[in-house]
N, C-alpha and C positions, 0 to 999 in steps of 0.2 A: 432404084426398086432395089428390093430384097423378099425375094420368094423363096419360101419351104419347101415347095414342090413346083415342078414343072407346070408349064403351061401346060402341057397334054394329062395333065393327071387333075387340074382343076375344069378343064375342058370336060373330061369324062364326070366328073361329080357333078358338074350342072344339066349333061345329059339325062343320069340317071335321078337325078330330081326333077327336068323336065318329065320324064317317062312316069314320075311318081304323081304329077299334078295332071296330067293325063289320063292318067288310072282314077283317079278323084275328081275328075272334070270340074278341076280352080285354070281360071285364066289368069289366075296371080298370084302370087306371095307377098306377105308382109314379114319378115324376118326381125324375130326382137333378140332372139339367144344368141347372145355372141359367138358361141361356140357353133353355131349354125353358118355364120357369115364369117367366121375362120377357114371354118372347113370349104366353104364354096369357094371363099375368093381368095383367104390369104392376109388376109384386114382382121388387126392384129390390136387392140386397146382395151383398157379397163372404164374408157368413155359409155360404158352402157351404163352408165351408172346415172345418167340422164338420157333425155329423151331421143331416140334415133330410129329410125330405120330402115333395111333392105326392104328391095320392090323388086321382085322377081317375075317378070310375065311369061308368059306361057312359050312366047318365042325366043325365050334366053334372054331378053333385053333384062340390064340392070341397073338402077338409081338406087345409091346411098343417098338419103339423107341425112346431114348430124350436125353437129354443131361447129362452130369455130374450130378450137383446138383440136381436134380429131381431122381437119381436111388434109395436110400434114402427114399425119397416121395413116390416112388411107392410101395417099396416093405412094407411100413409100414400104407399103406391110400387101397389098392386094394386087388384082389385076382388075378394079372397079376404075371407069374412065369417069363414068357421067356422077359427079360428087355435089351432091347441092347441101349447101350450108343454109339454116334458117338461124334466124337473126333471136339472141334470147331479149326479153322482155318481159311484157303481160302474157300468162298461163294463157294456154292455148293457139299461143302464136303457131309453132310448130306444126298442129295439127290443120290450122288452114292451109299452110305448105305442102303438108302433105295430100290434101285432099285436090290441090289443084295440078299438083305431078301426076296424082293417077286420072286426072282427067284430061291431063295432056297427053297418057299413055292411051288413053282412048278405053278408061274401065269402067266408064258410067255404065251401070247395069250388069257391070260382070261379077262373077263371083269366085270372093278373095278367101283365100288361106289366113290364117291368122293366127303365130305363135304365140299364145297368152299367158300358157304355163311357164313361164321362167324371169327370172330375175330382172330381165331387162326391160320388163314391162310393168310396172307398177299398177296396182288397181284404179289409182287415181289417174292414170296416166289410159285406161283402158277405159275405162267410163268415157274421156272428152275421143277416144280414137272410135268406141262405138256412136257416141253420138253424132259425131264427123261423118261418118260413114251411112249414118242413117238416110234411108231415102236416095243415097249415089248408091250404093252396091249391096251386094250380100255377101254375109261374111259368114266363115264355117272356123272351125277350131281346128287347127291345122299344128299343133302343139307337138306333138311328135312326129310328123313325117320325116322331117330332115334327119332326125336322134334315131330312129330305123335304120335309116342307113349309113350314117356314122359308125353302127356297130361292126360291121363288116369291115376290116382295114386294108389296104391294099398292101402291097411290099415296102412302099416307100413308106408309111404310117409303123408298118411293124417295126421296119429299121428304127424309128424312135423310139417305138414301144420297150425295144433292146437295150437304145442302149439307154434309157428312164432306167428299165430293173437293172443295169451294172450301177448307175447311181445309187440306186437304194441299198444293194448290198455293200457297195463301200461307206454309205454313210453310217451302216450299224459298226460298219468296222472301225472308221474313226472315232463314235462316240463308248465304243465295247472297252476300252484302256480308264474311262472317265466313272463309269460306271462301278460306285465303290461306296463301301459307308462312309458320312459325311460329302458325297458331290453333291453339286447343286443340280437340282433338275434344270437351272438356265441354261450351266456348260455343258449339260448334256443336249439340249438343243441347240446349242450352239453350234459344237461339233454334229449333229443330226443335218441341219440345217446347212452350215459350214460346207461342209462337203460336198452337197448336191451342189452350189453354184461354184465352188473352187474345178468341177469336174463342166459344169458348162451349161448346167439346167439354170431354171429359172423357177420364179415362186411357181409354188401349190395352189391349187383351186381355195386349200383349206389351211391352215395351222397345222402344225405334227404335232399330235396327242402327245404329252409326257408328263403322266400322274405315278407318282408313289404314294405311300401309303393309304389311307381312304379315299386319297385320289385316284388311285388305280385302278377302282371301281366307276370309275368316269368315263365317257366315251366322245368326251367334248374339252375344247380347250378353256384353259382358262386363264386369267393372268395372276393368281397366287404362283409361288416357289415356293419348294422345301428340300431341304439336304434329307437324302438318305440314310438310315438308322443302319444298325449292326445289323439288324435281323430286318428285313423289307422287301414289298415288292414294286417290279415298274411295269407300268402297263406302256408299251409303246406304239403308237403307229403313224407311218410317216411315207412318204411318197419319194419318190425318184423322180425327175421330169425330165424329159428333153422335148425340146422347139412345141413346149404345152403338154405333151402325152406325160400320160399318167404311169406309173407302174408302185401300187402300193403294197406296204405288208402288214403287221401285226404282233406284237409278243408280249407278251407278259413273262419279264425276268424274276428271278428270287433269289435277293439279297442275304444271304448266310443260308440259316438252314432252311427248308422248304417243309413245311406242315404237310400232316395227309392228306389235308382236304388237299392243297396246292396240287399234290401227286392224283388225285381221283379226278380233280377237274381237268388236270392235263391229258392223262390218261380218256377222260370222254371229248373232249378237244379235237384229238389224232383219232379219233374214231373214230368221229364226226365227220373231220375232213378229208380222212380217206374214202368212207359214203360217197361224199359230194364229187371227189373225183372220179369216183365209178358211171356217173350219168351226168358228168363235164363234158357232154358230146354229143355229137348231132343224133338223133331218135329220140333227144328230151326237152323236155321244157325247163325255165325257169324256175318252175312251179314242185318240178321234178328234185331239179338241185337242194330247195326250201325245204324237201319234203324229206329227203335221204336224211341233210341236217337234222329234222325235228325227231324224225325217227330214232334215230339213235340216243339223244339226248334224251327226252321225253321216258323211255324206254329205263334212262338210269335214274329214275326218277328228278331230274333236273328240270324241267317243264317254265317252273316258277323264277328260273336264274336264264336262261336264254330269252335272247331275243326273236322277234315275228321279223324276225330278214336277215339272210345271212352274207349280201353281198349286191353286186352289181357291177355291172358294166363300164370299164374304164375308156377314157380317151383322152383328148382337148376338152377340158372343162376351165372356170373361171372362177371366182367368190363370188359367193358365198363357201362354196362346194366344189369337192373333188368329185364327188358322186355323180353318176352319170345316168341314164334311163335304159334300163331297166333296171330293176332290183329281182332281186331273189326271194318273191314270198309269195304266201299261199294265193292261189288262182290266177298267178302269172302265166298265161297260153303263148307266151315269147320261144321262138323256139330256138336251141341253140343249133350255130351255124360254124364251120369252119372259119379263124380269123376272124375270130371275138374277142378282146381281150375282155377278161372277167375276173372281176375282185373276189376269192370268195374267207370269208371272215366268219371263226366258232371264238364267240364272246360269253362268256359265263360272268357273271357276278353275282355272287353269291354275299347278300349285305347281312342275311343275320349271322357270319362269322366272319366276314370283312375281307373274304378273299375273291381276290382277281385273277382270273384267267383267260388268255388269248391268245388264236393261231390264225393267221392267216396269211395268204400270200396270194399274186398274181398270175393267171396263167391266158396261153395264146392258144384256142380252141385249134383243131385238125379235124381228119375224116374221122380221125378214131382217138386213143385217148390222148386227154388235154397235156400241154408240156406246160410244168412250172419255169416261170422266166426267172427266177430266184435259183442262186443256189447256193443261197444259204440252209444250212441244217434246220429240222424242226423238231429236235428234240428240246427236251427243257432246259432254259437255262440259267441256271445257278453261280450264282457271284458270292465263291465262297469269303 
């Protein structure tokens, strides 16, 4: 067995979950979010693409129900001892075993919290689950109960986040010599991701964004690749990883001569990020962070070119996205507290002129000012 944290750390996490369950008057939880399972037990797998669940009873008893390929995965990566395998076959067979285990755990008539809002529970499986539990137990949506607990990082987690941030910085340093006219986006991507792998990091929750030309205005990955022109723009969003923890960065670089619009948008993004840093501390909310970003950009007439969110929490996440809950958007009353790792990104995409500009980095919150985890400068990078 290889555990990333001490047994005491996992015990403390279970204690926090049990306290939260007691506050919500839950007799049990059914976990489907893989990040919840790895945080609570160490169980690390991409097998969440199939049906599985971790049942946690109020007294701390845990039972994992999964498929045969993940039996040894759980044995080697987690503290779990009670692992049940459901047999592949006709649709719904796994749910029959779930109900049997719940009955065995004396949860008939109980109130069970369920993580519905996760990639680990498809809509089809959610319907089957609801049908199986009808008349057996009361269910409540507890999708974000553990997500809120995971927002506050332990000292051991922060150590991994710092390592991830170092890997992210090193990735850009490795890719920078390749960023030149005639360079392939594929070569740049290989350098970024390869350096994270070389330094011991793992796969990120989603692919890195590498987009040039008109694709610099995209904020998602794409399968097409192009080579850089003499005068070009390149948007990069990437993350260093360590033990599954992420530290993301975002930049738009200019190849050749920046246009006046590039300079204007960069100045706005830098000012907005500075405004965000002033409220990225206790005493403020996630909504305050978004509002700080919005005020700066809208005052410069950039409402049509900004997004309606400007970042999110980071931690251990699995495909298809490293974006964790919650996000910086209007109306989010989540309070900022010390020891959160938060990614703030200023994104401006001007489709009218075809100009992209982004600027973002990951912070560790403290009792006072936030600590940037990247050592890279925030200056607009121009590759002459």
